gemmi code that builds the backbone of each chain (N, CA, C; Angstrom):
import gemmi

chains = {
    "A": [
        ("UNK", (203.705, 332.654, 188.187), (202.450, 332.969, 188.846), (201.887, 331.760, 189.557)),
        ("UNK", (200.802, 331.961, 190.273), (200.199, 330.892, 191.045), (199.550, 329.896, 190.109)),
        ("UNK", (199.628, 328.640, 190.476), (198.989, 327.590, 189.703), (197.580, 327.359, 190.201)),
        ("UNK", (197.023, 326.219, 189.838), (195.697, 325.826, 190.292), (195.813, 325.330, 191.735)),
        ("UNK", (194.948, 325.834, 192.586), (194.966, 325.359, 193.967), (193.630, 324.709, 194.297)),
        ("UNK", (193.696, 323.739, 195.211), (192.500, 323.025, 195.630), (192.499, 322.909, 197.151)),
        ("UNK", (191.312, 322.959, 197.713), (191.205, 322.781, 199.163), (189.899, 322.073, 199.501)),
        ("UNK", (189.892, 321.279, 200.570), (191.083, 320.878, 201.323), (191.922, 319.894, 200.526)),
        ("UNK", (193.124, 319.615, 200.957), (193.935, 318.608, 200.281), (193.481, 317.203, 200.660)),
        ("UNK", (192.987, 317.049, 201.864), (192.498, 315.760, 202.349), (191.176, 315.986, 203.072)),
        ("UNK", (190.242, 315.059, 202.841), (188.948, 315.151, 203.506), (188.498, 313.746, 203.873)),
        ("UNK", (188.151, 313.566, 205.128), (187.580, 312.311, 205.585), (186.130, 312.587, 205.954)),
        ("UNK", (185.233, 311.818, 205.396), (183.807, 312.008, 205.662), (183.190, 310.691, 206.080)),
        ("UNK", (182.198, 310.768, 206.928), (181.423, 309.576, 207.275), (180.372, 309.377, 206.193)),
        ("UNK", (180.073, 308.143, 205.938), (179.068, 307.824, 204.916), (177.782, 308.577, 205.216)),
        ("UNK", (177.265, 309.244, 204.198), (176.029, 310.004, 204.369), (176.239, 311.496, 204.539)),
        ("UNK", (177.466, 311.902, 204.843), (177.747, 313.323, 205.001), (177.849, 314.008, 203.644)),
        ("UNK", (177.637, 315.316, 203.631), (177.848, 316.128, 202.436), (179.252, 316.729, 202.498)),
        ("UNK", (179.901, 316.847, 201.334), (181.220, 317.479, 201.284), (181.242, 318.517, 200.163)),
        ("UNK", (182.132, 319.495, 200.328), (182.317, 320.531, 199.306), (183.805, 320.689, 199.049)),
        ("UNK", (184.201, 320.576, 197.799), (185.596, 320.661, 197.404), (185.769, 321.915, 196.545)),
        ("UNK", (186.835, 322.667, 196.849), (187.017, 323.956, 196.191), (188.181, 323.922, 195.216)),
        ("UNK", (188.027, 324.657, 194.116), (189.098, 324.792, 193.125), (189.275, 326.266, 192.776)),
        ("UNK", (190.525, 326.731, 192.890), (190.877, 328.084, 192.437), (191.713, 327.954, 191.171)),
        ("UNK", (191.158, 328.252, 190.016), (191.922, 328.076, 188.770), (192.938, 329.192, 188.588)),
        ("UNK", (193.753, 329.051, 187.564), (194.681, 330.118, 187.202), (193.867, 331.327, 186.739)),
        ("UNK", (194.250, 332.501, 187.213), (193.506, 333.718, 186.904), (193.401, 333.925, 185.396)),
        ("UNK", (192.170, 334.170, 184.944), (191.966, 334.430, 183.528), (191.664, 333.206, 182.688)),
        ("UNK", (191.823, 332.028, 183.267), (191.514, 330.821, 182.496), (190.015, 330.656, 182.362)),
        ("UNK", (189.580, 330.491, 181.130), (188.161, 330.412, 180.812), (187.598, 329.026, 181.150)),
        ("UNK", (188.363, 328.000, 180.846), (187.874, 326.635, 180.977), (188.287, 326.023, 182.312)),
        ("UNK", (187.361, 325.279, 182.891), (187.641, 324.590, 184.153), (187.043, 323.194, 184.090)),
        ("UNK", (187.825, 322.216, 184.507), (187.431, 320.810, 184.442), (187.552, 320.183, 185.836)),
        ("UNK", (186.666, 319.240, 186.114), (186.788, 318.376, 187.285), (186.963, 316.937, 186.805)),
        ("UNK", (187.888, 316.225, 187.457), (188.142, 314.822, 187.179), (188.109, 314.043, 188.497)),
        ("UNK", (187.795, 312.774, 188.386), (187.833, 311.863, 189.541), (188.860, 310.781, 189.248)),
        ("UNK", (189.735, 310.507, 190.205), (190.771, 309.505, 190.008), (190.711, 308.473, 191.120)),
        ("UNK", (190.272, 307.273, 190.765), (190.275, 306.171, 191.723), (191.694, 305.630, 191.859)),
        ("UNK", (191.940, 304.943, 192.934), (193.284, 304.437, 193.228), (193.792, 303.530, 192.114)),
        ("UNK", (194.964, 303.844, 191.582), (195.586, 303.000, 190.574), (195.044, 303.175, 189.166)),
        ("UNK", (194.182, 304.157, 188.967), (193.598, 304.383, 187.646), (193.886, 305.796, 187.164)),
        ("UNK", (193.662, 306.018, 185.880), (193.814, 307.362, 185.339), (192.618, 308.217, 185.702)),
        ("UNK", (192.784, 309.550, 185.666), (191.660, 310.427, 185.958), (190.518, 310.235, 184.965)),
        ("UNK", (189.296, 310.416, 185.470), (188.113, 310.340, 184.608), (187.338, 311.649, 184.696)),
        ("UNK", (186.893, 312.119, 183.550), (186.199, 313.400, 183.429), (184.884, 313.390, 184.191)),
        ("UNK", (184.619, 314.490, 184.893), (183.332, 314.662, 185.563), (182.504, 315.751, 184.886)),
        ("UNK", (183.072, 316.975, 184.801), (182.298, 318.093, 184.301), (183.210, 319.197, 183.809)),
        ("UNK", (182.650, 320.097, 182.976), (183.425, 321.147, 182.324), (182.647, 322.453, 182.338)),
        ("UNK", (183.346, 323.533, 182.673), (182.789, 324.884, 182.646), (183.548, 325.743, 181.649)),
        ("UNK", (182.801, 326.579, 180.960), (183.403, 327.672, 180.199), (182.862, 328.944, 180.841)),
        ("UNK", (183.752, 329.673, 181.481), (183.333, 330.778, 182.360), (182.339, 330.228, 183.394)),
        ("UNK", (181.162, 330.825, 183.538), (180.229, 330.333, 184.562), (179.283, 329.263, 184.027)),
        ("UNK", (179.344, 329.010, 182.731), (178.411, 328.063, 182.119), (178.949, 326.635, 182.213)),
        ("UNK", (178.122, 325.749, 182.721), (178.480, 324.329, 182.781), (178.071, 323.691, 181.460)),
        ("UNK", (179.042, 323.480, 180.586), (178.743, 323.020, 179.232), (178.661, 321.505, 179.107)),
        ("UNK", (179.244, 320.794, 180.034), (179.236, 319.336, 179.943), (179.278, 318.768, 181.357)),
        ("UNK", (178.277, 318.020, 181.713), (178.278, 317.338, 183.013), (178.017, 315.858, 182.832)),
        ("UNK", (178.383, 315.358, 181.674), (178.093, 313.971, 181.328), (178.848, 312.962, 182.186)),
        ("UNK", (179.940, 313.387, 182.810), (180.740, 312.463, 183.604), (180.326, 312.356, 185.060)),
        ("UNK", (179.428, 313.200, 185.512), (178.994, 313.131, 186.917), (178.298, 311.797, 187.145)),
        ("UNK", (178.757, 311.018, 188.141), (178.268, 309.638, 188.275), (176.842, 309.511, 188.794)),
        ("UNK", (176.360, 310.510, 189.485), (174.984, 310.433, 189.981), (174.498, 311.838, 190.307)),
        ("UNK", (173.203, 311.943, 190.633), (172.659, 313.260, 190.961), (173.085, 313.718, 192.352)),
        ("UNK", (173.902, 312.914, 193.027), (174.464, 313.379, 194.303), (175.634, 314.341, 194.070)),
        ("UNK", (176.136, 314.352, 192.849), (177.271, 315.208, 192.498), (176.755, 316.471, 191.821)),
        ("UNK", (177.270, 317.600, 192.297), (176.843, 318.892, 191.778), (178.050, 319.827, 191.735)),
        ("UNK", (178.218, 320.555, 190.651), (179.336, 321.493, 190.543), (178.817, 322.851, 190.121)),
        ("UNK", (179.501, 323.892, 190.575), (179.120, 325.249, 190.209), (180.343, 326.132, 190.084)),
        ("UNK", (180.178, 327.205, 189.324), (181.242, 328.190, 189.108), (180.544, 329.529, 188.880)),
        ("UNK", (179.893, 330.056, 189.898), (178.938, 331.161, 189.731), (179.501, 332.450, 189.147)),
        ("UNK", (180.768, 332.755, 189.401), (181.321, 334.003, 188.883), (182.402, 333.759, 187.840)),
        ("UNK", (182.468, 332.528, 187.363), (183.417, 332.230, 186.298), (184.857, 332.104, 186.743)),
        ("UNK", (185.071, 331.992, 188.068), (186.451, 331.787, 188.526), (186.485, 330.564, 189.439)),
        ("UNK", (186.325, 330.756, 190.743), (186.355, 329.648, 191.698), (185.211, 328.676, 191.405)),
        ("UNK", (185.510, 327.388, 191.575), (184.485, 326.357, 191.378), (184.398, 325.487, 192.622)),
        ("UNK", (183.209, 324.964, 192.868), (182.982, 324.048, 193.981), (182.325, 322.784, 193.466)),
        ("UNK", (182.865, 321.654, 193.861), (182.252, 320.358, 193.579), (181.636, 319.868, 194.889)),
        ("UNK", (180.348, 319.622, 194.849), (179.650, 319.180, 196.051), (179.164, 317.757, 195.861)),
        ("UNK", (179.367, 316.947, 196.879), (178.879, 315.571, 196.868), (177.948, 315.414, 198.052)),
        ("UNK", (176.710, 315.063, 197.771), (175.725, 314.885, 198.842), (175.654, 313.410, 199.235)),
        ("UNK", (175.365, 313.181, 200.499), (175.152, 311.822, 201.015), (176.259, 310.889, 200.517)),
        ("UNK", (177.494, 311.201, 200.884), (178.644, 310.468, 200.362), (178.532, 308.972, 200.628)),
        ("UNK", (179.045, 308.209, 199.672), (179.103, 306.751, 199.744), (180.572, 306.323, 199.687)),
        ("UNK", (180.859, 305.096, 200.091), (182.243, 304.615, 200.096), (182.850, 304.644, 198.691)),
        ("UNK", (182.023, 304.387, 197.680), (182.550, 304.370, 196.313), (182.942, 305.760, 195.817)),
        ("UNK", (182.609, 306.801, 196.584), (183.017, 308.154, 196.219), (184.459, 308.433, 196.631)),
        ("UNK", (185.067, 307.546, 197.387), (186.454, 307.718, 197.821), (187.360, 307.744, 196.600)),
        ("UNK", (188.099, 308.822, 196.454), (188.939, 309.030, 195.269), (189.691, 310.340, 195.450)),
        ("UNK", (190.572, 310.613, 194.491), (191.183, 311.945, 194.407), (190.393, 312.750, 193.379)),
        ("UNK", (189.994, 313.949, 193.762), (189.248, 314.820, 192.862), (190.191, 315.919, 192.374)),
        ("UNK", (190.379, 315.942, 191.065), (191.331, 316.848, 190.443), (190.592, 317.949, 189.697)),
        ("UNK", (191.117, 319.139, 189.793), (190.596, 320.278, 189.054), (191.678, 320.732, 188.073)),
        ("UNK", (191.267, 321.146, 186.887), (192.214, 321.655, 185.890), (191.616, 322.883, 185.224)),
        ("UNK", (192.477, 323.787, 184.799), (192.000, 324.949, 184.051), (192.850, 325.146, 182.810)),
        ("UNK", (192.290, 325.827, 181.836), (193.040, 326.135, 180.620), (192.451, 327.394, 179.995)),
        ("UNK", (193.259, 328.022, 179.139), (192.692, 329.128, 178.387), (191.926, 328.542, 177.201)),
        ("UNK", (191.254, 329.378, 176.450), (190.301, 328.837, 175.486), (190.948, 328.612, 174.133)),
        ("UNK", (191.941, 327.703, 174.134), (192.553, 327.296, 172.878), (192.267, 325.820, 172.684)),
        ("UNK", (192.034, 325.413, 171.468), (191.536, 324.056, 171.248), (192.517, 322.978, 171.678)),
        ("UNK", (193.806, 323.248, 171.617), (194.740, 322.199, 171.988), (195.709, 322.640, 173.057)),
        ("UNK", (195.370, 323.692, 173.776), (196.280, 324.165, 174.806), (196.242, 323.269, 176.024)),
        ("UNK", (197.314, 323.306, 176.782), (197.452, 322.388, 177.896), (196.480, 322.729, 179.010)),
        ("UNK", (196.137, 321.695, 179.748), (195.372, 321.870, 180.975), (196.346, 321.868, 182.142)),
        ("UNK", (196.121, 322.787, 183.072), (196.951, 322.894, 184.266), (196.156, 322.311, 185.432)),
        ("UNK", (196.742, 321.320, 186.075), (196.039, 320.600, 187.135), (196.450, 321.097, 188.518)),
        ("UNK", (195.492, 321.064, 189.430), (195.796, 321.268, 190.827), (196.298, 319.971, 191.449)),
        ("UNK", (196.658, 320.016, 192.740), (197.207, 318.832, 193.405), (196.148, 317.799, 193.765)),
        ("UNK", (194.877, 318.191, 193.693), (193.805, 317.264, 194.003), (193.373, 317.303, 195.458)),
        ("UNK", (192.170, 316.826, 195.690), (191.643, 316.600, 197.047), (191.405, 315.109, 197.191)),
        ("UNK", (192.052, 314.510, 198.191), (191.831, 313.083, 198.443), (190.668, 312.938, 199.410)),
        ("UNK", (189.578, 312.351, 198.914), (188.385, 312.135, 199.731), (188.326, 310.682, 200.162)),
        ("UNK", (188.185, 310.477, 201.456), (188.008, 309.135, 202.009), (186.676, 309.098, 202.731)),
        ("UNK", (185.823, 308.186, 202.302), (184.517, 308.047, 202.931), (184.510, 306.766, 203.758)),
        ("UNK", (184.270, 306.916, 205.045), (184.321, 305.765, 205.954), (182.948, 305.126, 206.136)),
    ],
    "B": [
        ("UNK", (187.042, 310.842, 171.727), (188.475, 310.734, 171.413), (188.854, 309.278, 171.188)),
        ("UNK", (189.805, 309.046, 170.267), (190.207, 307.684, 169.958), (190.982, 307.076, 171.109)),
        ("UNK", (191.041, 305.745, 171.116), (191.668, 305.016, 172.204), (193.170, 304.887, 171.959)),
        ("UNK", (193.925, 304.881, 173.048), (195.368, 304.638, 172.980), (195.715, 303.422, 173.798)),
        ("UNK", (196.829, 302.763, 173.455), (197.298, 301.584, 174.172), (198.744, 301.799, 174.562)),
        ("UNK", (199.022, 301.609, 175.857), (200.372, 301.781, 176.380), (200.730, 300.592, 177.271)),
        ("UNK", (202.030, 300.264, 177.384), (202.409, 299.229, 178.350), (202.112, 299.695, 179.765)),
        ("UNK", (201.794, 298.748, 180.642), (201.449, 299.126, 182.008), (202.621, 299.735, 182.759)),
        ("UNK", (203.822, 299.192, 182.528), (204.977, 299.694, 183.269), (206.256, 299.508, 182.472)),
        ("UNK", (207.247, 300.333, 182.810), (208.582, 300.228, 182.219), (209.598, 300.617, 183.272)),
        ("UNK", (210.806, 300.079, 183.086), (211.916, 300.403, 183.988), (213.046, 301.037, 183.201)),
        ("UNK", (213.752, 301.924, 183.861), (214.903, 302.547, 183.228), (215.972, 302.779, 184.277)),
        ("UNK", (217.213, 302.873, 183.819), (218.297, 303.273, 184.712), (218.478, 304.780, 184.625)),
        ("UNK", (218.891, 305.343, 185.743), (219.122, 306.780, 185.783), (220.157, 307.182, 184.750)),
        ("UNK", (219.916, 308.328, 184.114), (220.802, 308.937, 183.123), (220.837, 308.186, 181.795)),
        ("UNK", (219.961, 307.215, 181.608), (219.848, 306.549, 180.311), (218.593, 307.053, 179.595)),
        ("UNK", (218.551, 306.952, 178.262), (217.341, 307.374, 177.544), (216.202, 306.388, 177.771)),
        ("UNK", (214.991, 306.921, 177.686), (213.786, 306.114, 177.850), (212.871, 306.370, 176.659)),
        ("UNK", (212.343, 305.289, 176.112), (211.395, 305.395, 174.994), (210.066, 304.801, 175.451)),
        ("UNK", (209.060, 305.644, 175.561), (207.741, 305.207, 176.012), (206.812, 305.120, 174.799)),
        ("UNK", (206.355, 303.908, 174.452), (205.538, 303.763, 173.248), (204.058, 303.975, 173.499)),
        ("UNK", (203.348, 304.337, 172.428), (201.895, 304.480, 172.474), (201.322, 304.092, 171.112)),
        ("UNK", (200.340, 303.217, 171.129), (199.645, 302.835, 169.898), (198.289, 303.517, 169.841)),
        ("UNK", (197.969, 304.057, 168.680), (196.675, 304.726, 168.478), (196.251, 304.476, 167.041)),
        ("UNK", (195.916, 303.225, 166.752), (195.673, 302.796, 165.376), (194.416, 303.414, 164.766)),
        ("UNK", (193.492, 303.902, 165.610), (192.246, 304.485, 165.080), (192.281, 306.009, 165.103)),
        ("UNK", (193.450, 306.582, 165.135), (193.592, 308.038, 165.184), (192.963, 308.672, 163.949)),
        ("UNK", (192.318, 309.819, 164.123), (191.732, 310.522, 162.984), (192.639, 311.678, 162.582)),
        ("UNK", (192.360, 312.236, 161.423), (193.210, 313.287, 160.894), (193.255, 314.551, 161.730)),
        ("UNK", (192.249, 314.765, 162.569), (192.201, 315.982, 163.383), (192.615, 315.738, 164.827)),
        ("UNK", (193.102, 314.554, 165.127), (193.555, 314.246, 166.492), (194.998, 314.673, 166.695)),
        ("UNK", (195.226, 315.489, 167.725), (196.569, 315.762, 168.197), (196.959, 314.681, 169.210)),
        ("UNK", (198.247, 314.379, 169.272), (198.778, 313.424, 170.249), (199.381, 314.223, 171.402)),
        ("UNK", (198.826, 314.042, 172.599), (199.301, 314.744, 173.787), (199.899, 313.738, 174.762)),
        ("UNK", (200.887, 314.174, 175.495), (201.441, 313.385, 176.593), (201.386, 314.223, 177.871)),
        ("UNK", (200.879, 313.596, 178.912), (200.895, 314.166, 180.250), (201.589, 313.152, 181.157)),
        ("UNK", (202.104, 313.644, 182.276), (202.651, 312.726, 183.261), (202.149, 313.122, 184.636)),
        ("UNK", (202.106, 312.140, 185.527), (201.621, 312.384, 186.879), (202.652, 311.858, 187.869)),
        ("UNK", (203.314, 312.792, 188.542), (204.259, 312.434, 189.588), (203.477, 311.986, 190.820)),
        ("UNK", (204.089, 311.226, 191.702), (203.381, 310.738, 192.898), (202.765, 311.871, 193.708)),
        ("UNK", (201.528, 311.680, 194.067), (200.773, 312.624, 194.913), (200.603, 314.013, 194.289)),
        ("UNK", (200.668, 314.094, 192.978), (200.454, 315.364, 192.290), (199.418, 315.204, 191.190)),
        ("UNK", (198.903, 316.331, 190.684), (198.042, 316.279, 189.525), (198.866, 316.068, 188.273)),
        ("UNK", (198.235, 315.633, 187.194), (198.969, 315.460, 185.936), (199.560, 316.782, 185.458)),
        ("UNK", (200.640, 316.689, 184.700), (201.229, 317.875, 184.083), (201.516, 317.597, 182.614)),
        ("UNK", (201.351, 318.636, 181.827), (201.582, 318.552, 180.380), (203.056, 318.285, 180.108)),
        ("UNK", (203.317, 317.419, 179.118), (204.696, 317.153, 178.711), (204.956, 317.697, 177.315)),
        ("UNK", (204.146, 317.262, 176.343), (204.409, 317.620, 174.957), (203.204, 317.247, 174.111)),
        ("UNK", (203.069, 317.836, 172.926), (202.051, 317.380, 172.004), (202.515, 317.603, 170.569)),
        ("UNK", (201.883, 316.868, 169.640), (202.233, 317.011, 168.236), (201.118, 316.498, 167.343)),
        ("UNK", (201.241, 316.805, 166.048), (200.235, 316.376, 165.079), (200.822, 315.378, 164.084)),
        ("UNK", (201.851, 315.798, 163.361), (202.468, 314.908, 162.375), (203.983, 314.874, 162.500)),
        ("UNK", (204.576, 316.035, 162.714), (206.038, 316.107, 162.755), (206.552, 315.815, 164.161)),
        ("UNK", (207.778, 315.340, 164.223), (208.418, 315.136, 165.522), (208.572, 316.486, 166.227)),
        ("UNK", (208.498, 316.460, 167.543), (208.514, 317.678, 168.350), (209.545, 317.533, 169.459)),
        ("UNK", (210.190, 318.628, 169.781), (211.135, 318.658, 170.898), (210.803, 319.826, 171.811)),
        ("UNK", (210.911, 319.608, 173.110), (210.897, 320.724, 174.047), (211.884, 320.408, 175.157)),
        ("UNK", (211.878, 321.257, 176.196), (212.923, 321.096, 177.218), (212.718, 319.830, 178.045)),
        ("UNK", (211.500, 319.288, 178.029), (211.230, 318.104, 178.843), (211.496, 316.803, 178.096)),
        ("UNK", (211.117, 316.778, 176.812), (211.121, 315.506, 176.100), (211.067, 315.737, 174.597)),
        ("UNK", (211.110, 314.613, 173.865), (210.881, 314.627, 172.421), (209.725, 313.691, 172.120)),
        ("UNK", (208.999, 313.997, 171.067), (207.891, 313.165, 170.624), (208.160, 312.746, 169.190)),
        ("UNK", (208.247, 311.432, 168.990), (208.456, 310.888, 167.652), (207.142, 310.272, 167.197)),
        ("UNK", (206.652, 310.719, 166.046), (205.356, 310.265, 165.527), (205.596, 309.461, 164.269)),
        ("UNK", (205.015, 308.263, 164.221), (205.164, 307.416, 163.050), (204.558, 308.079, 161.825)),
        ("UNK", (205.057, 307.702, 160.659), (204.601, 308.339, 159.424), (203.097, 308.145, 159.207)),
        ("UNK", (202.578, 306.968, 159.575), (201.143, 306.721, 159.421), (200.338, 307.227, 160.630)),
        ("UNK", (201.005, 307.791, 161.609), (200.409, 308.361, 162.829), (199.690, 307.338, 163.687)),
        ("UNK", (199.901, 306.060, 163.454), (199.213, 305.054, 164.257), (199.981, 304.711, 165.524)),
        ("UNK", (201.126, 305.284, 165.698), (201.873, 305.099, 166.937), (202.778, 306.300, 167.160)),
        ("UNK", (203.204, 306.455, 168.401), (204.143, 307.516, 168.730), (204.998, 307.065, 169.900)),
        ("UNK", (206.101, 307.766, 170.113), (207.020, 307.429, 171.191), (207.456, 308.698, 171.904)),
        ("UNK", (207.294, 308.704, 173.204), (207.818, 309.793, 174.025), (209.234, 309.425, 174.424)),
        ("UNK", (210.148, 310.342, 174.201), (211.562, 310.067, 174.480), (212.054, 311.013, 175.565)),
        ("UNK", (212.519, 310.424, 176.663), (213.225, 311.191, 177.699), (214.705, 310.914, 177.462)),
        ("UNK", (215.467, 311.940, 177.198), (216.836, 311.724, 176.726), (217.766, 311.212, 177.819)),
        ("UNK", (217.556, 311.681, 179.043), (218.361, 311.204, 180.175), (217.448, 311.133, 181.384)),
        ("UNK", (217.003, 309.947, 181.706), (216.063, 309.795, 182.814), (216.708, 310.169, 184.140)),
        ("UNK", (215.963, 310.886, 184.958), (216.389, 311.173, 186.323), (215.379, 310.555, 187.276)),
        ("UNK", (215.740, 310.490, 188.541), (214.829, 309.907, 189.522), (213.507, 310.683, 189.557)),
        ("UNK", (213.590, 311.975, 189.263), (212.392, 312.808, 189.285), (211.427, 312.488, 188.142)),
        ("UNK", (211.915, 311.756, 187.143), (211.050, 311.387, 186.011), (210.172, 310.177, 186.315)),
        ("UNK", (210.354, 309.561, 187.473), (209.503, 308.434, 187.857), (208.071, 308.936, 188.028)),
        ("UNK", (207.171, 308.425, 187.178), (205.809, 308.940, 187.132), (204.974, 308.011, 186.272)),
        ("UNK", (203.674, 308.288, 186.192), (202.806, 307.611, 185.226), (202.665, 308.536, 184.023)),
        ("UNK", (202.954, 307.998, 182.848), (202.910, 308.785, 181.615), (201.677, 308.392, 180.802)),
        ("UNK", (200.886, 309.399, 180.446), (199.646, 309.170, 179.714), (199.750, 309.717, 178.292)),
        ("UNK", (199.378, 308.891, 177.338), (199.294, 309.278, 175.934), (197.809, 309.510, 175.626)),
        ("UNK", (197.466, 310.669, 175.115), (196.064, 311.068, 174.978), (195.852, 311.693, 173.601)),
        ("UNK", (194.752, 311.349, 172.952), (194.392, 311.978, 171.684), (193.335, 313.046, 171.920)),
        ("UNK", (193.513, 314.207, 171.298), (192.548, 315.301, 171.423), (192.179, 315.810, 170.048)),
        ("UNK", (190.884, 315.866, 169.778), (190.387, 316.354, 168.508), (190.479, 317.883, 168.489)),
        ("UNK", (191.208, 318.413, 167.527), (191.412, 319.853, 167.457), (190.103, 320.598, 167.213)),
        ("UNK", (189.087, 319.908, 166.700), (187.807, 320.561, 166.420), (186.947, 320.726, 167.663)),
        ("UNK", (187.276, 320.054, 168.727), (186.501, 320.152, 169.962), (187.228, 321.068, 170.942)),
        ("UNK", (187.087, 322.342, 170.738), (187.791, 323.313, 171.565), (187.420, 323.150, 173.024)),
        ("UNK", (188.408, 323.068, 173.886), (188.160, 322.984, 175.314), (187.686, 321.632, 175.786)),
        ("UNK", (187.780, 320.600, 174.952), (187.240, 319.319, 175.403), (188.126, 318.678, 176.461)),
        ("UNK", (187.532, 317.706, 177.170), (188.235, 317.101, 178.291), (189.315, 316.150, 177.797)),
        ("UNK", (190.216, 315.805, 178.698), (191.232, 314.799, 178.431), (190.668, 313.432, 178.789)),
        ("UNK", (190.890, 312.465, 177.909), (190.468, 311.095, 178.175), (191.708, 310.271, 178.477)),
        ("UNK", (191.916, 310.007, 179.765), (193.103, 309.281, 180.211), (192.845, 307.782, 180.127)),
        ("UNK", (193.857, 307.040, 179.729), (193.825, 305.586, 179.863), (194.548, 305.216, 181.143)),
        ("UNK", (195.134, 304.028, 181.140), (195.852, 303.585, 182.330), (197.262, 304.121, 182.426)),
        ("UNK", (197.817, 304.545, 181.291), (199.166, 305.088, 181.299), (200.242, 304.041, 181.500)),
        ("UNK", (201.487, 304.507, 181.432), (202.672, 303.665, 181.687), (203.362, 304.178, 182.941)),
        ("UNK", (203.525, 303.293, 183.907), (204.256, 303.666, 185.116), (205.743, 303.465, 184.857)),
        ("UNK", (206.486, 304.555, 184.863), (207.930, 304.512, 184.637), (208.656, 304.488, 185.972)),
        ("UNK", (209.476, 303.472, 186.148), (210.322, 303.369, 187.343), (211.762, 303.620, 186.934)),
        ("UNK", (212.445, 304.491, 187.657), (213.827, 304.846, 187.346), (214.719, 304.350, 188.475)),
        ("UNK", (215.688, 303.521, 188.104), (216.599, 302.951, 189.097), (217.887, 303.750, 189.163)),
        ("UNK", (218.353, 304.028, 190.390), (219.609, 304.790, 190.520), (220.816, 303.954, 190.101)),
    ],
}
model = gemmi.Model(1)
for chain_id, residues in chains.items():
    chain = gemmi.Chain(chain_id)
    for i, (resn, *xyz) in enumerate(residues, 1):
        res = gemmi.Residue()
        res.name, res.seqid = resn, gemmi.SeqId(i, " ")
        for name, pos in zip(("N", "CA", "C"), xyz):
            atom = gemmi.Atom()
            atom.name, atom.element = name, gemmi.Element(name[0])
            atom.pos, atom.b_iso = gemmi.Position(*pos), 0.0
            res.add_atom(atom)
        chain.add_residue(res)
    model.add_chain(chain)
structure = gemmi.Structure()
structure.add_model(model)
structure.setup_entities()
């Protein structure tokens, strides 16, 4: 079946612009995660949804970052007034609701802020 | 989640076994040991996980020390496609759906 998909795969934004990154999880997966991966580093947690409920947003670096999953499937990560330090790969992952089940990752969106 | 320590990089020859070590001296009794890998320009992918006993699957084997303070991911015959960053991650079984806490991982280079 289809895996996790993300769009766009690449995004170039001018500093100050708003961007929206989309994640389509595996159908039926309850849990959805967003991670940020800076160049040469491991991914870092941003936020977590269980169905449409955002249960953990402790990793969002500032109030310019906002995520939603209104119908419990597709999720959007929005970054307002982008800054150069926001340049990174943004990864989305989904999993079913088992405590130790694997997370399935999408290919990521590479955001470059000029 | 408890912290893990891995070497920054390792090299292997193609078709030879590879042993990737991970130290997790502060592991708790409810922590599972997970391994993910990230191929170039891709998202991470699950490799294997275990609690106490050694585990085998089609991708790799996981050897867990008796005191659980270290583990080793074993690739039996490295191929060029196995060149990736390998992450050793601890997950508390009591925190259902919790996030993965990645460290720096080990970058595995495979020479033909």
